[in-house]
Every structure is written in structure tokens, then in C-alpha cells.
C-alpha positions in Angstrom: 33.3 113.2 70.1 36.1 111.4 68.5 36.9 108.4 70.8 39.0 106.3 68.0 42.3 105.5 69.5 45.2 105.1 66.8 47.8 102.6 66.9 50.8 105.4 66.9 49.4 106.3 69.8 49.7 103.4 71.5 53.0 103.2 70.7 53.7 106.7 72.1 52.7 105.4 75.5 54.3 102.4 74.8 57.9 104.3 74.6 57.3 106.8 77.1 57.1 104.1 79.3 59.6 101.9 78.6 61.8 104.9 78.1 60.9 106.4 81.3 60.3 109.7 79.6 58.4 111.9 77.1 62.3 113.2 76.0 63.7 109.9 75.2 60.9 108.3 73.8 60.9 111.4 71.5 64.6 109.8 70.7 63.5 106.3 70.2 60.3 107.6 67.8 62.7 110.5 66.3 59.7 113.0 66.7 60.2 116.8 69.0 59.3 116.3 72.6 56.2 118.6 72.1 55.0 116.5 69.2 54.7 113.9 71.4 53.4 116.1 74.4 50.6 117.4 71.9 49.3 114.4 70.8 49.1 113.0 74.2 47.0 116.1 75.6 45.1 115.4 72.5 44.1 111.8 73.4 43.4 112.5 76.5 40.8 115.4 75.1 39.6 113.0 72.4 39.2 110.3 75.1 37.9 112.1 77.9 40.0 110.6 81.0 43.6 111.5 82.4 46.4 109.3 81.3 49.3 111.1 82.9 49.4 112.8 86.3 51.7 115.8 86.2 51.3 116.7 89.4 55.0 115.6 90.6 58.0 116.4 88.9 57.4 113.8 86.1 54.5 112.9 84.4 53.3 109.1 85.7 50.7 107.0 84.8 47.3 107.4 86.1 45.2 104.3 86.8 43.7 105.1 83.7 46.6 105.4 81.6 48.3 102.6 83.1 44.9 100.3 82.1 45.4 101.9 78.8 48.7 100.9 78.3 48.5 97.5 79.2 45.5 96.5 77.2 47.4 98.8 74.1 50.2 96.4 74.6 47.8 93.6 73.3 46.4 94.9 70.5 49.9 96.2 69.2 50.9 92.5 69.9 47.9 91.3 68.0 48.5 93.8 65.1 52.2 92.5 65.0 50.7 88.7 65.1 48.3 89.5 62.5 50.8 91.0 59.8 53.5 88.3 60.6 50.8 85.5 59.8 49.5 87.5 56.7 52.8 87.7 55.2 53.3 84.0 55.8 50.3 82.7 54.3 51.3 85.1 51.6 54.6 82.8 50.9 52.8 79.5 51.4 53.4 78.8 54.6 51.0 77.4 57.6 50.3 80.0 60.3 50.4 76.2 62.2 51.5 72.6 61.8 49.6 70.0 64.0 51.4 66.6 64.3 49.4 63.8 66.1 51.5 60.4 67.2 50.4 57.3 68.2 51.2 57.3 72.4 53.3 54.5 71.3 55.8 56.4 69.5 59.0 59.0 71.4 58.0 62.1 70.8 61.6 63.7 71.8 62.4 61.7 69.0 60.8 64.9 66.6 62.2 67.3 68.6 65.0 68.5 66.2 62.3 70.2 63.7 60.8 72.4 66.3 64.2 74.9 65.9 64.9 74.2 62.1 61.5 74.6 61.0 62.0 77.9 63.5 64.3 78.8 61.6 62.2 78.9 58.0 59.0 80.6 59.4 57.0 81.7 61.8 54.5 78.5 61.3 53.7 77.4 64.4 54.4 73.3 65.5 51.6 71.2 67.8 52.4 68.4 68.6 49.0 65.7 69.7 49.3 62.4 71.0 46.5 60.7 70.2 45.7 56.3 70.5 44.6 53.5 68.4 41.8 54.2 66.9 42.3 58.6 67.6 45.1 58.5 65.5 43.3 58.2 62.1 40.2 60.0 63.0 42.6 62.6 63.8 44.2 63.2 60.4 40.3 62.6 58.8 39.0 64.8 60.5 41.9 67.4 60.2 42.7 67.6 63.0 46.3 66.4 62.2 48.2 67.8 59.2 50.5 64.7 59.5 50.2 61.7 61.3 53.2 58.8 62.9 51.4 55.8 63.6 51.9 52.1 63.7 50.6 50.8 60.0 47.1 51.0 59.2 45.6 47.4 57.8 43.6 50.0 55.5 44.4 53.2 54.3 41.9 56.0 53.0 42.6 56.9 49.4 43.6 60.2 49.9 46.1 59.4 52.6 49.7 59.1 51.7 51.4 56.4 53.8 55.1 56.4 54.0 56.9 53.4 55.6 59.7 54.7 58.5 60.9 51.0 59.5 60.2 48.8 62.7 60.2 49.8 66.6 60.1 46.6 69.1 57.3 46.1 72.0 57.9 44.1 74.7 55.4 42.6 77.2 56.7 43.9 81.0 55.5 43.6 84.6 57.5 45.2 87.9 59.8 42.0 89.4 57.7 41.5 92.1 54.3 40.1 89.8 53.6 36.8 90.2 53.2 36.1 86.3 56.5 35.7 86.3 56.7 32.3 88.4 54.4 30.5 85.4 56.0 28.3 82.9 54.3 29.7 80.2 53.5 33.6 81.2 51.8 35.0 78.0 49.6 31.8 77.1 45.8 33.5 77.4 45.1 31.6 80.1 47.6 33.1 82.5 47.4 36.7 81.0 43.6 36.7 81.7 44.4 36.2 85.4 46.3 39.0 85.8 45.3 42.7 85.4 45.9 44.7 81.9 47.2 48.5 81.5 46.0 49.9 78.9 45.8 53.4 77.0 41.9 54.8 76.4 42.0 54.9 73.0 41.3 58.8 71.8 38.5 58.5 69.3 35.5 60.5 69.3 33.2 59.3 67.2 35.2 56.2 65.8 34.1 53.0 67.6 37.6 52.5 70.9 40.0 49.3 70.1 41.5 47.8 72.8 45.2 45.8 71.8 46.4 42.7 74.0 43.4 42.9 76.5 41.4 40.0 76.9 37.3 39.6 77.6 37.4 38.1 80.9 40.8 40.3 82.2 40.6 43.0 84.3 41.6 46.3 83.1 43.1 49.1 84.0 43.2 52.2 81.7 44.9 55.5 81.6 44.9 58.5 80.0 48.3 58.7 78.0 51.6 56.5 77.7 53.6 58.2 80.3 50.8 57.0 82.5 51.2 53.4 81.4 55.0 53.7 82.5 53.9 55.1 86.1 51.3 51.7 86.9 53.4 49.5 85.1 56.7 51.0 87.4 54.5 50.6 90.6 53.4 46.9 89.9 49.3 47.5 89.1 49.6 45.3 86.1 51.2 43.8 82.9 51.1 45.1 79.5 53.1 46.0 76.2 55.5 48.9 75.4 57.3 49.8 73.2 61.1 48.9 74.1 63.1 52.4 73.3 60.8 53.7 76.3 61.7 51.3 78.6 65.5 50.9 78.5 66.6 52.5 81.4 63.9 50.4 84.0 65.4 47.6 82.0 69.3 48.2 83.0 67.4 49.1 86.3 65.2 45.8 86.6 61.8 48.3 87.8 60.9 46.4 84.8 60.9 43.3 83.9 59.7 41.6 80.4 57.4 38.3 80.7 58.3 34.9 79.2 61.0 34.0 77.2 59.2 35.5 73.4 58.4 38.9 75.2 59.3 40.9 71.9 56.3 41.4 69.0 57.2 44.1 65.9 55.3 46.3 64.1 55.7 49.3 61.1 55.8 52.7 61.8 54.5 54.3 59.1 53.9 58.4 58.2 51.0 59.4 56.8 49.3 62.6 55.4 46.2 64.2 53.0 47.2 64.4 49.6 45.0 67.3 49.0 46.5 69.8 51.8 49.8 70.8 50.8 51.4 74.0 52.0 55.5 74.5 52.4 55.7 73.8 56.8 53.9 70.4 56.1 56.2 69.2 52.6 59.1 70.1 54.3 58.4 68.5 57.6 57.2 65.1 55.9 60.8 65.3 54.7 62.3 66.3 57.8 60.1 63.4 59.8 61.3 60.8 57.4 64.8 61.4 57.8 64.7 61.8 61.9 62.9 58.2 62.3 64.6 56.3 60.1 67.7 57.0 62.2 65.8 55.3 65.3 64.4 52.3 63.0 65.3 49.3 61.9 65.1 48.8 58.4 
């Protein structure tokens, strides 16, 4: 018994369900209604099951027929995606592009490239937040195609680094935090008395890194920069955070900068492996460089 199920048969079932009748489906597919009826009957014989209940005035899907339709649509979608992906690869466009970014930087500044790339290819874009050593590990282990992060002290020779500009980070705390009452609140001896809030390093194999946390200082560790901001607003400790992320908080007074000299500067870079270049990656590098230079001071 032949139990092979053709894509043509699945397309027929799909058209019948969408159009509501054999006649309407035959019109869409450009075939005679008798041809569709014969194909469905032949399919029922080959599979040894009843796809349509014909006992009423109108043929309706049986439970088995409905299952065949729903699972068949998954196969049709997968086939379309397969052809689309193969076409994209044949023309040099990657199927997926992963852009990793340090939690210090703003994700929304990169959103314009999503629609712009979508107009050029079917490449799927994935943004991945990484922290500290996890940024460069993601690039080294090919979990990311492109990285936006603070400049490293040393970069591997196969990695190309393009400076983007400088960003400010500031020391902040809730306005009621008693650290604000100290004459020199950023002195390490003072800071050590107050809980620091840090985002966990996302490195999987490299030793984790911490910044601006003293050895004996109480510590709260969270899993993202978003959570760090929530903890700061809740008055759970002190921390450094990019000034661009807290302009509204500073304006409303929900967070207050600590001390007289709370601002520190760091250089942001765009990085990628030279050896693996596709059209989407090359295009995105140029676009990201332009986007970020609009926002950063040089």
C-alpha cells in the first residue's frame, strides 16, 4: 500500500479548508472540481482513512482529516522556509545574524537595522545581551557574529575592532541612601560600607569579572542591566550605570548621582571575526557604525 503523502495533496486540503468548498478551491488552484475530488478520494484510499465526512449537504473534515490538515500545514511552511533559506544562502545572505551587546549599551538604538535588513534579505536578526567577559567569549566561540562592547585591553588578532565613540557611566543611588551624606562618598573606605549592585558576568568558560566592587563590600548580583536599574530604584544599593539609561530617573529624582565627580568615560567598540563574512554581516557592520556614531561623543 502506498502511504506517501505529496505536498500537492496537502496544498489541495489547505485550499479546500481556506476557501470553504471543493469548487472554490479548484478555482484557486486552476483545476477542475472533479480532479480535486478524485485526488482526495485517492488520498483516502492510499492512507486508508476518511478525510471528509460526506454525510451532510457539505463535506467537512473528520477529526483525522483535520489532524492531517494541521500537521500538513506545518510541512508546507517548513518547505517554504527551506526554499527561502536555500535561496538566501545561494545569494550570500546568512540565515541568521547574532548581534551581541554589552548590557551597558542601549538596545533600542540598534532597532532601525531590523526593518532595514528585512527589506534586503530574509536574514533573521538575534540580539543577545552579554556581560563583561561573556561579551568577548561569545565572539570567540561564535555565539555572536558582531559585538558591541567596551574596548578590551587586548584583542585576538583575528578580531577586527572599530572604535565607535565614548560613553559616560555614573555612580548613582536612591535619593534616600545614606551614602549621599558623606563628604567623600566615592572614597573606597566609604563605598565599602554600602551594598554594591552588579550584573553577573555571562562568561561560560572564562573566569568571571567584576568591576567597581570592593573585596569586602556587600553585594547584590542580578542577571541583567534592566534588573540592576530596578534594584537601584528600590534603594537596594549603589552602582555605576550608563547615564543614557537613567536620564528620566535623574530628571525625576528617583536616582541621584553620588558625589562631586561621579562620571567616568569608556570607549565603545564594534568587533567581529574577520574570517567569517557574509552579506548580512558586512551590511550590518556599516549600519551599526553609522547608528552608534550618531549617539556617542567622539
